[in-house]
N, C-alpha and C positions, 0 to 999 in steps of 0.2 A: 527163625521163622517158626519152627516147631515148638519153641519155648512158650508160644501163646497158649498152647494146651500141652503142658509138660508130659502128660500121660502118653501122648503119641510117640514120644522118643523111644520108650520101651517097646512099643508095638512095632515101630519101623526098624528096630534093631534086630528083629527076628530074621532068620535066613530064608524061610519058605514063604513064597508069595501068597499061597492059599491060607497059610496060618495067619499072615498079616491081614488078609481080607476078612477072615472070620473074626479076628480080634477087633478089627475096626468096626464091623457091624455091631458086635457086642457092645463096644465102647459107646458108639453113637446111640444105640437103643437105650443104654443106661443113662447117657447124658440127656437124651430127649425126655426120659421119664422124670429126671430131676428138674428139668426146665418146666415141664407141665405140672408136676405135683409137689415139688419141694421148694419152689420159688428161688432157685439159685440165680436167676436173672430178674431183678426187681422191676426194671422199667418195662412197661407193657409193649412198647414199640420195639425195643431191643429184643424182647422175648419173641415177638412175632418174627423178626428177622432171623433170629437164631434157628427157629423151627424150619424156616424156608431154606436156610443154608445147610442145615443137617440133611434135608432131602436132596439137595444138590450134591453134597459129599457122597451120599449113598448112591446116587446115580453114577458118580465118577468111579466108584469101586464095584459097580454091578457087572457081572459077567455078561448078562444079556445086552447091556448097553455097549460093552466092549465089542461084541459081535457086530452090532449096528454101526458103531463108529469105525471099526476096522483097526483099532489099536487099543492099548490099555493105558488109561490115565494113571491107574495104580502103579504100574511099572515106572512111569515117569516120576511119580511122587517118591517112589523108593530111590530112584536115581538122584532126585533132588536132595533127599535126606542124606545120601552118601556124598553129596557135593559134586556129582557128575553132571548136573545141569546148571548152567550159569545164566541162561536166558532170563532177563529180568521180567519180561512180559509174562512168562509162566510163573515165576516165583512170586510176583506181585499178586497174581490171581489167587494162588494158594494162601498167601499171607492174609489177604482180605477175606477169603472164605473162612479161615480159622478165626479171624477177629469177629466175624459175624456170628459164628457158632458160639463163641465164648461169651458173647454179649459185650465185648469191648470195642465194637466198631464205632460207638458214639453216634450212630445213625439217628437216634432219637433226638439229638440236638439240632438236626436239620442243617442244610448247607448254608442257611443264613444265620444260624445260631450264633456264630462268633460276632457277626455284624450287629446283631440285635440283643446281645447278652445283657446290656445295661437297660434295655427297654422292656424285657419280658416281665409280665406280671402274672401271678397265680390268680386267675379269675374265679376259681372255685371259692375264694375267700371274700369275694365281692358280690353284691347283688343290686338290683334296681338301677336307678339313674346313674349312680356312681360307677357301677359295672359297665353300663352302656357307654359312658364318656371315656373311661379308661380303655375299653376295648377299641373304641373308635380312634383314640389317640395312638394306640399301638399299631392299628392297621395303617394309619397314616405313615408311621415309621417304616412299615413293610413296603409301602408304595414308594417312599423316598429311596430306599435301596433299589427297588425294582426299576424306578425311573432312571437312576444312575447307569444301570446296564442298558436300558432301552436307548438312551440318548447317544450311545456309541454308534447307532445305526441310523444315519440320516434317511429321511423319506423324500421321495421325489415330489411331494406336495409342500415341502418346506420352502419358505420364501427365498432363502439364500440359495437353495439348490435350483429353484426355478430361474432365478436371475443368472446363475452361472451357466445353466444350460441354454438360456436364451442367447448368451454370447457364443456358446458352442455352436448353436444352430446358425448364427450369423456367419461364423467362420466357415462352416461347411457350405452354406449357400454361396458364399463368395468364392470358395474354392471350386465348386461345380458350375458357377456362373448361372445360377438360377434365381427365381423369385419365390415368394411365399406360395403362389399358386402351384408351381411345380412341386415344391416341397410337400404340399398337402395332397398331392395326386398320388394315389397308391401305385398307379401304373409307372410313374416316374421312379418311385421307390423300388419297385420290382425290377425295372430296367437297369437300375444303377446299384444293385446289390454288389457289395465288394466281395468278389470271388475270383478264383483262378489266378493265373500269373498277372493278369492286368490289374486285378484287385489288390494284389500284394504291392505292385508298383505304385498304385494310388495311395496306399497306406504309407509307403515310404516317402512319398512326396508331401504328405501332411506333416510338415515340420512343427506345426503348432500343437501336435498331440504327443505326449510323452509315451513312447513305445520302447520297451526294453529290447535290446538286440536279440535276446533269446527268443522273444515272441516271433520276430520276423523269421528267424531260422527255423522254428518249429512249423510255422505256417507254410513256409517254402517247402519243407519236407513233406507236409501233408499234401500239398498240391502236386508235388512230384510223384507221390505214391498213389494218387487218385482218390484220396480221402476227402469227401465233400466238406467244404468250408464256406461260410458266407455270413456277412453282417449287413444289415440294412443301414442306409445312411441315418435313418431315424434312431436306430439303436446305438449307432456309433456316437450320436450326440449325447447319450447318457453317460459316456465315459468321462472321467475327470481328465481333462486335457493337460493339466499342469503336473499331476502326480499320479502315476500308475499304482494300482493295487493297494490303495489306502482305503478310502470309502467305497471305491468301485470294484473292490475285489470280487464280489459275487457277479457283477456285470461282466467283467472281463473273462472270468473263469467259465462263464456260461457259453462263450463262443470261441475263446482262444484255447486250443488243445494244449496238453502238456506233451513233453517229449516222449514220456513213457507211453502215453496213449497212442501216439502216431506210430511209434516203433512196433508196438504189439499189433495194432490194426493192420500194419503193412506186412506182418510176418505170417499171417494165417489165412486160410480160406474164409470167406465171409460167413458161411453157414456155421462155423465154429463159434461165432459170437451170438448165436441164437439162444441166449440164456433162458428165455421164457418158453422155448420149445414151440415157437409159432408154426414151424414147418409141420409139427405133429398135431396141431389143432386147427388146421386149415382144410375144411371139407371141400372147398372150391377156391379157385384163384381169387384173391383180394379179400377173402372172408376169414376171420379168426373167431373161433367159438370156444369159450371155456365154461360158459354158464348156461343155465336152463332157459332163461327168457330174454337174453340179450346177446348180441354178437356184434363184431366190428366189420365195417367195410372200409377199404383203403383205396380210394380211387386215384389218389395222387401221392407218389412216393418220394416227395421231397418237401422242404419248407423254405420260406423266404430267408430264414436264418437257421443254421444248424446248431443244435444244442449238443455240447460235447458228451453229456451224460446220457444221451438218448438210448433207450433200451433197444430200439430198432436201428441202431447205427449200422448194422450189418446189411440192411436193405435200403438205406437212404441213398438216393441218387442226387446228382447235381441238379440245381434249380433251373430247369429248362423244359421245353415241350416234351422231351423224352420221359419226364417223370410222370406224365399222365399215362395211366394204364391202358387207355383206349376204350372206346364205347362198347366194343364187342365183349370185352372182359367185364366191364362195369354192368352192362345189361344182364349178362349171365349171373353175376353176383346178386343183382337186385331180384332176378327171377328166383334165385335160391331163397331169399327172404320171403318172397311171395308164396313159395311152396311150403314154408315152415310156419304154421300158425302159433308156434311156441314163441316166436320172436315178437314180443310186445314192445320192445324198444330196440332201436338201431343206433349204434354209435358210429358216426361218420368221422373218420380220423385219417391217419396216414403215416408219415407226411402230414401236411396241413391242408384240409379240404378248402379253406378259404384262399388257397393259391389258385383255385379254379375260377373261371369266369362266372359272372352272375347267371348267365344263360345255362351253363353246365350245372350249377348248383340247383337252379330252378327245375331243370330236366330231371335230376335225381329225385328231388322232392315230389315232383308231379307223379313219378312212378310209385313212390312210397305212399302217396296219398290214396292210391287205389287199393292199398292193402288194408282191408278192414280190421285185421287182427293187430296191426301196429298202433300203439297208443301214443308213443313218443319218439322223438328223434333228438339225439345229442350230438352236437358238433364239438370235436376236440381241436382247439386252435390256440396258437400263441400269437396270432396276428394282432390281438388287442394290445400286446406288449411290444412287439417288434415292428409293426407297421399299422398303428391304430386307424390310420386314414383308410384302410381297406374296408372298414365297416361303413359303407356308403348308404345313403338314403334308399337307393334302389335295392341294395342287398337287404336292407331292413324291411322294405316293402314285401320282398319275396318271403322272408322268414315270417313276417306278421301274417301274411295271407295263409301260409301253411299252418300257423299257430291257431287259426280259427277252428280247425277241425282236429288237429293232433297237436299235442304239446311239444314244443321245441325248446331246448335250452342249450346254453353254451358253456363249455368247460375249458378253462385256460390253465396255464402253468406259470403263475407269478412266483418268482423265487426269492425276491427280496423287496423290502420296502423302497429301495432305491429305484425299482422298476415302475413303481406306482406314481405316475405323473398326471398333471392336469389333463393331458390328452387322453390318457387311459380313463380317468374319471369321467370326462365328458362323453367318451365313447360308451362306457357302461351306462351312463345316464340315458343316452339315446336308445340303447338296447332295452333297458328297463321300461322306458315309456311305451315300447311296443308289446309289453306284457311278457317279456322274455327275461328269465333270470340268468345270471352269470355265476358260475361256481369255480372254485380254484382247487387244483390238484398240485400240491407242493412236493417236490422231490427234495428230501432232507439230506442233501449231500454235505460233505465236510465244509465246504466254503460258505455254507449258509447255516451252519449248525452251532455257532457260538452261543454262549449264554444269552438268552432272551432275544436272539436274532429273529426267531420265528414268531415270538410275541410281537416284535416291532412290525413284522409282516402282517400279522393278523389285524393289528390296529389300522395299518395302511389299507388293507383290503376293505375293512369296515367303512373307512372314510370314502373309498371309491365305489362302494355299493356291490362288492364282490363277496360271495358267500364261501367261506372255507369249507371244503368238501373232504378231501383226502390229504394226509401227509404220508408220503411214501418213503419207506426205507429204500435207499438206492440199491439197485440190483448189484449182486456180488460178482460183477464181471471183472476179470483180471485187468483188462485194459483201463478200467475205471479205478484202479487201485488208489490213486491219489484223491479220489472223490468219496471214498467209502468211509462209513462210520460204523461203530459197533451197535448192535441192536440195543444194548444197554443205554446208549446215549438218547435214542428215540424215546425209550420208556422213561428215562430221567426227565426229558423235556416235557412230556405229557404231565407228569406228576408234579414237578417242581417249578415249572415256568408257566405253561399254558393254563394250569389250574388257577392261577392268580387273576386271570381275565374273567369278565362276565361270560356266562354260558353261551350267549349269542355270538361272541367273538371267537369261540373255540369249538365250533361245530364240526371241525375236521376230525376224521377218524384215522388213527395211525394204522398203516397197512404194510404187510410184507407180501410180496407177490410170489407165490409158489409156482415154479416152472410147470407148464402144461395145465395146471389146476386153477390158478388164479389167487385172489386176495384172501388173506387171513388177517384177523384183527389182532393188534398187539396189546390191547388193554388187558386182556385176560390171560392168566397163567394156563388155562385149560387148552389154549391153542398152541402151546409150545412147551418143550422140556429141554433144559440144559443137561446134556448127558455125558459130555466129555470135554477135556481140555488138551489141546495139542502142545507140543514142546515150544512152539513159537508164540504161545499165548492165545491162539485162536480158540474161542469157545465153539463147541459143536452142539447144534440144536436139532431136536427132532420136531419138525413142524407138522401141525395137524391141520390139513386142508379143510375148507368149508364143507366138504362132503361128509365129514365125520358126523355120525349120528343120524345121517339121512339115508345112506346106503353104503355098501361095502366099498372101502377105498384103501389107499396106501399112504403112509406117512412119508415125509421128505426130510432128508438129512442135509443140514446146511452148516458149512464152516464159516464162522463169523470173522470180522476184522478185529485183530487184537486191540484191547483197550489201551494198553501201554503205547502201542504204535500210534494210535489216534491221539492220545494226549501229547505225545512228542511232536506230532505234526501241528497240533494247535499251538504249542509253544513256539514253533518256528514262525507262525504268523502273528505272534505278539500276544497270545492269550496267557493269562495266569492260570495254570492248570490246577492250582489249589481251589479254584472256583468249582471244579468238577469232582471233588473228592468222593462224593456219594455214588458216583457212577458204578463203582465196583459192586455195589449191593443191589443192582437191578439185574435179575436173572431171567 
């Protein structure tokens, strides 16, 4: 590993750590000078990467950053040099860092470089119409490769998928003994949510659906431990009945918990899972505030369907009347908004607010309508995807009437192209006709993070009339370990995949949610610093919250998910990890 930069061997062979530190800084400064002034790295892109990597290496050996991280990466590197560290996740990180510094990473060739090597043309040697034609031909080749990736992820609007699910729906309707009218009644869907012991028995009776034994065991464990679980009949018909976890991997992993998740959730007090520090950002019951001009109200603390990766898993209740917080609390929370003229927008979420009756939603909106300072209301809901028939004409009338005086919009959580169905598209169309936009907040967890999977989703969203809004880094909660990704993967997706789409398809902003403080944007280096590397390969970041530069604030230290572990987990679900080789160079 250290042979990549042979001069490091002599430095690391020294006995005193401070002498090693001083020698490393001297070496890196001299190397940086040569990169900037002597042209030792010819390619401009590899030169840029080298300078970024040098800065990261300096962070790793900085005393100040050691204090912040609580350990010494330099000590670990010394141990690695002596052969005392065998963890590949750590060694791979150092190897790729040294490759980047040395200019030998070949990042300039791009992750598609090998696939396009016979098609690449030096356009600087061409001009005019010839250049235009050759450029267009080359871009067609890029799209050909891109398309090969995208077609791995079927869309719910594809004809063959529609036909397959039509049969799924027929089987479910026959099983429940209902007709089309019942199926399209959201109250029937709510009443027949598959939950609890009865729901598990129903799933077991559905012999026409391929269900691994492990899933039944984990669901049973969750129910016994009091961990909320639920699937709407509509969402169940999105499963592939004949073969589990092939195309429907993101669908099933949305609602079927893993054994690790259940065991961890059952082993601790609920408040310990409050990663975002909502208890510390709650000025009054049901209200969460992290920002200057917007806050959240949570009148209903459950959803028709429970998402495994939910950041509020610690407060989610079973889907019944007890999940409603009661009008006394709701009215007091609304009064808080009335008293704070800084609240120009209110986010009504939960749980899922569309779990409430139309009358309850109208009552809340009528109260907000009296607040002159409120300009807009945002509903956070997944019902568009889990029970789209909830969006009735009566509910739309209520929303449209409110929309005459204050702006209302809907934000949903579509996770994969497989969730975007004709029913979803038709529902969004009805909403749009009322002058209301629908936006999407995507949680970029492991099971939807494969190459071009989010690109496939963005295309499906466009077809359905949904506007990409945020792509969230999944919260670093231990119970969600099997859903986590490294920050580098999110940054890689933005640069190497999303960028190939038209601008109106990729309007989503990549976000990391800082506990207590809120969102920071992942596009910019100025919002984060890579400061350390743990022995298990976890990168340690210093996150700069949105308040930086506005008023005095504190930074947040975050231990990331190891890249090597992530790549290994992708391999287990059938991915070629060579497709991800540039991930190491996103800091």
